[in-house]
Structure formats: C-alpha cells, structure tokens
C-alpha positions in Angstrom: 127.9 86.5 89.6 124.6 86.7 91.4 120.6 86.2 90.0 118.3 87.8 91.1 114.7 86.7 92.1 113.4 87.8 88.5 115.9 86.1 86.5 114.6 82.9 88.6 111.3 83.5 88.0 112.2 83.7 84.2 114.0 80.7 84.0 110.9 78.9 85.3 108.5 81.1 82.9 110.8 79.4 80.3 110.8 75.5 81.9 106.9 75.6 82.4 107.0 75.7 86.1 104.8 77.0 88.4 106.7 78.8 92.3 105.2 80.5 95.2 107.5 82.8 95.9 109.9 80.6 99.1 110.1 78.0 96.0 112.1 80.8 94.4 113.7 82.7 96.9 115.5 79.0 97.7 116.0 78.4 94.3 117.8 81.5 94.1 120.2 81.3 96.6 120.5 77.4 95.9 121.2 78.9 91.7 123.5 81.5 93.6 125.9 78.0 95.4 126.1 76.6 91.4 127.3 79.4 89.8 129.7 80.2 92.7 131.7 77.0 92.0 131.2 77.8 88.5 133.0 80.4 88.9 135.5 78.4 91.1 136.2 75.4 88.3 137.1 78.3 85.7 139.4 79.9 86.9 141.4 76.0 86.4 144.5 76.2 84.9 143.6 73.3 82.8 145.9 74.1 80.2 148.7 71.1 80.8 145.3 68.2 81.5 144.3 65.7 78.9 141.4 64.8 78.2 140.6 61.4 79.0 136.2 61.7 78.4 135.4 61.6 74.7 138.2 59.3 74.7 136.1 57.1 77.9 132.3 57.9 75.6 133.5 57.5 72.2 134.1 54.0 72.7 130.7 53.4 74.3 128.5 54.9 70.7 127.0 53.2 68.5 125.4 53.0 65.0 120.9 54.0 65.3 119.1 51.0 62.9 116.4 50.9 62.3 115.1 48.0 64.0 111.2 46.2 62.1 108.6 45.1 63.5 105.5 43.7 62.7 102.2 44.3 61.6 100.7 43.6 65.1 103.3 45.3 67.7 102.7 48.5 65.2 99.0 48.1 65.6 99.9 48.0 69.0 102.2 51.1 69.4 99.8 53.3 67.6 96.8 51.9 69.7 98.4 53.4 72.7 99.0 56.4 71.4 96.8 59.7 72.2 96.7 61.2 69.4 98.1 60.4 65.2 96.6 60.8 61.6 97.4 57.7 59.8 100.7 56.5 61.1 101.6 59.9 62.2 102.0 59.9 65.5 101.3 64.3 67.0 102.4 65.2 70.2 103.0 68.9 71.9 104.8 71.3 71.4 107.6 71.9 72.4 107.7 75.6 71.8 103.9 75.8 72.1 102.6 77.1 75.3 100.6 75.0 76.9 97.0 75.2 76.3 94.1 75.9 79.7 
C-alpha cells in the first residue's frame, strides 16, 4: 500500500499540523514504511497463537473512584483554570476548528 502527498496533507490537516513540503515528503516515506510493515504483519499466520496481552492487562485494571477534595483544593484548581462558569470548566472543543 502506498500513501500519497495528498493523503499526508489531509492527515496533517485532520491532526491540525502545518507541514512544510520537505516534512510532507519525509512523512510520506515514513508512513509508506510503516504501512509496508503492517502489511507484512498481516500476512503472519496467527491461528494457533494464544492471546496473552489481554490476560496480563486485565490484572492491572482498577475501578474508577471519585476522590473527594476539600474546598481549598477545589478553589485552587478553579483559580488556575483559564476559563470557567461557576463550577464548570471550559475546555477547547475537540472537533471544532482552532480560532486564528
């Protein structure tokens, strides 16, 4: 599988990266190498392989728990946050275009 300059530019746009022509060419070469390696991995017969990573990872999971904090700590957090309304903290949108 080969990747084109246009595809690299589209990926850079989606990732909100500004790449020079030189960086686009290097990224195209790098992604081609990565995709080639992934194609090689996809050809490996794994029918008799037993999964092990999921078992090892499952031992490391922990339950999420809310940890209460005192009013002073909470106010310290709020005071260091750039934008808020009351107890709501405003963060930049993930899917919105950055403002220029």
